[in-house]
DRENPAGU-889805 format. One record per residue (C-alpha): residue number from 1; residue in one letter; chain; x, y, z. Coordinates in Angstrom, 3 decimals, decimal comma. Layout:
<pts>
PT   seq   type   mol          x          y          z
PT   NUM      a     A          X          Y          Z
...
</pts>
This chain:
<pts>
PT   seq   type   mol          x          y          z
PT     1      m     A     20,736     15,295     -6,804
PT     2      k     A     22,035     12,586     -7,585
PT     3      i     A     19,330     10,368     -6,725
PT     4      f     A     16,833     12,209     -9,610
PT     5      s     A     19,244     12,048    -12,533
PT     6      n     A     20,118      7,925    -11,297
PT     7      y     A     16,504      7,076    -10,188
PT     8      p     A     13,946     10,090    -11,158
PT     9      t     A     10,776      7,287    -11,970
PT    10      e     A     11,319      4,981     -9,523
PT    11      v     A     11,893      7,544     -6,587
PT    12      f     A      8,212      9,742     -7,747
PT    13      i     A      7,004      6,031     -7,741
PT    14      l     A      8,110      5,673     -3,468
PT    15      l     A      6,928      8,348     -2,818
PT    16      f     A      2,988      7,941     -4,396
PT    17      l     A      2,819      4,813     -2,592
PT    18      i     A      4,845      5,792      0,882
PT    19      i     A      2,828      8,593      0,505
PT    20      t     A     -0,286      6,727     -0,531
PT    21      f     A     -0,456      3,680      2,847
PT    22      i     A      1,188      5,896      4,847
PT    23      l     A     -1,129      8,677      5,192
PT    24      s     A     -3,769      5,428      4,898
PT    25      g     A     -2,086      3,787      8,139
PT    26      i     A     -2,367      7,373      9,199
PT    27      d     A     -6,214      8,128      9,709
PT    28      k     A     -6,561      4,432     10,445
PT    29      l     A     -4,400      4,740     13,335
PT    30      l     A     -5,759      8,761     14,228
PT    31      d     A     -9,860      7,449     13,864
PT    32      w     A     -9,582      3,420     14,491
PT    33      k     A    -13,401      3,783     15,839
PT    34      g     A    -14,635      5,256     12,293
PT    35      n     A    -13,022      3,211     10,208
PT    36      v     A    -13,761      0,209     11,927
PT    37      a     A    -17,710      1,653     11,641
PT    38      f     A    -17,311      2,576      8,000
PT    39      i     A    -15,776     -0,884      7,014
PT    40      t     A    -17,557     -3,323      9,182
PT    41      d     A    -21,298     -1,494      7,277
PT    42      h     A    -18,599     -1,671      3,851
PT    43      f     A    -18,580     -5,438      4,829
PT    44      k     A    -21,788     -6,250      6,191
PT    45      n     A    -23,349     -9,147      3,389
PT    46      s     A    -20,074    -10,560      3,120
PT    47      p     A    -18,306    -13,352      5,067
PT    48      l     A    -15,705    -10,821      6,205
PT    49      k     A    -18,432     -8,995      8,427
PT    50      h     A    -17,714    -10,593     11,760
PT    51      n     A    -13,645    -10,331     11,634
PT    52      v     A    -13,834     -6,485      9,916
PT    53      p     A    -11,587     -4,843     13,570
PT    54      l     A     -8,423     -8,125     13,231
PT    55      l     A     -8,175     -7,617      9,162
PT    56      l     A     -8,113     -4,716      9,181
PT    57      g     A     -5,611     -3,661     11,752
PT    58      i     A     -3,816     -6,520      9,803
PT    59      i     A     -4,141     -4,106      6,543
PT    60      l     A     -2,842     -1,469      8,679
PT    61      i     A      1,044     -3,141     10,184
PT    62      i     A      1,804     -3,994      6,083
PT    63      e     A      0,759     -0,549      5,003
PT    64      m     A      2,848      1,270      7,719
PT    65      i     A      5,675     -1,182      7,150
PT    66      a     A      5,897     -1,504      3,315
PT    67      g     A      6,072      2,649      3,566
PT    68      i     A      9,127      2,389      5,899
PT    69      l     A     10,344      0,224      3,521
PT    70      m     A      9,949      1,987      0,865
PT    71      l     A     10,563      5,218      2,812
PT    72      f     A     14,613      3,791      3,865
PT    73      g     A     14,657      2,152      0,528
PT    74      i     A     14,891      5,607     -1,415
PT    75      y     A     17,367      6,829      1,950
PT    76      q     A     19,881      3,985      0,445
PT    77      l     A     18,971      4,807     -3,130
PT    78      y     A     20,806      8,161     -3,016
PT    79      t     A     23,260      6,438     -0,509
PT    80      s     A     24,272      2,942     -2,155
PT    81      e     A     22,110      3,290     -5,009
PT    82      t     A     20,830     -0,460     -3,596
PT    83      k     A     17,122     -1,204     -4,274
PT    84      e     A     16,397     -4,483     -2,035
PT    85      t     A     14,321     -2,470      1,081
PT    86      a     A     12,368     -0,064     -1,649
PT    87      l     A     11,498     -3,314     -3,450
PT    88      l     A     10,677     -5,069     -0,098
PT    89      g     A      8,392     -2,419      0,831
PT    90      v     A      7,080     -2,250     -2,876
PT    91      e     A      6,077     -5,741     -2,891
PT    92      l     A      4,220     -5,176      0,764
PT    93      s     A      2,185     -2,298     -1,243
PT    94      a     A      1,539     -5,017     -4,012
PT    95      i     A      0,144     -7,341     -1,324
PT    96      t     A     -1,471     -4,987      0,467
PT    97      l     A     -3,441     -3,987     -2,799
PT    98      l     A     -4,392     -7,576     -3,065
PT    99      f     A     -5,978     -8,337     -0,018
PT   100      l     A     -7,817     -5,115     -0,700
PT   101      l     A     -9,210     -5,670     -4,048
PT   102      i     A    -10,130     -9,827     -2,419
PT   103      g     A    -12,118     -6,952      0,261
PT   104      q     A    -13,106     -5,397     -2,505
PT   105      r     A    -14,497     -8,075     -4,181
PT   106      l     A    -16,414     -9,581     -1,346
PT   107      a     A    -17,939     -6,706     -0,262
PT   108      k     A    -19,028     -6,844     -4,305
PT   109      d     A    -17,842     -3,217     -4,608
PT   110      y     A    -17,099     -3,433     -7,999
PT   111      a     A    -16,115     -0,255     -8,859
PT   112      g     A    -14,161      0,280     -5,329
PT   113      a     A    -12,414     -3,136     -6,849
PT   114      m     A    -11,965     -1,604    -10,416
PT   115      s     A    -10,878      1,860     -8,329
PT   116      l     A     -7,441     -0,511     -7,350
PT   117      a     A     -6,189     -1,422    -10,469
PT   118      v     A     -5,087      1,982    -10,990
PT   119      y     A     -3,011      1,356     -7,787
PT   120      f     A     -1,754     -1,789     -8,721
PT   121      i     A     -0,748     -0,676    -12,237
PT   122      i     A      1,395      1,896    -10,648
PT   123      t     A      2,782     -1,095     -8,025
PT   124      l     A      3,953     -3,821    -10,485
PT   125      f     A      5,511     -0,491    -12,669
PT   126      g     A      7,474      0,270     -9,061
PT   127      m     A      8,387     -3,322     -9,050
PT   128      y     A      9,638     -4,065    -12,456
PT   129      l     A     12,002     -0,578    -12,578
PT   130      l     A     13,507     -1,964     -9,206
PT   131      s     A     13,987     -5,571     -9,872
PT   132      s     A     15,869     -4,831    -12,984
</pts>
């Protein structure tokens, strides 16, 4: 396949992020009440405690849009070798991760915040490759 010979690293980073964000969004959709309950408890001592459903909804929307853009971006890489849509999806992924980082830090979940760094590094590498 031409896409794997021309853009192997980009495609695998996109697939990694698509799996991460689409599955996260699907989980939120399928178990909204469970996610809201878990995150409300997680943020019970933070300034975000009263806004969990709204903020979770925002994260859900951005995750799903990012995943769809990256999926379409892979298609565009294959058909026309354009990177703009994939790059936009990866940029939305980075924004989502920053929002999650803010939440983890406010909840004083430093281990959770630290684990986001791995995703963020992969996302930044994807942004670098797709913007060059």
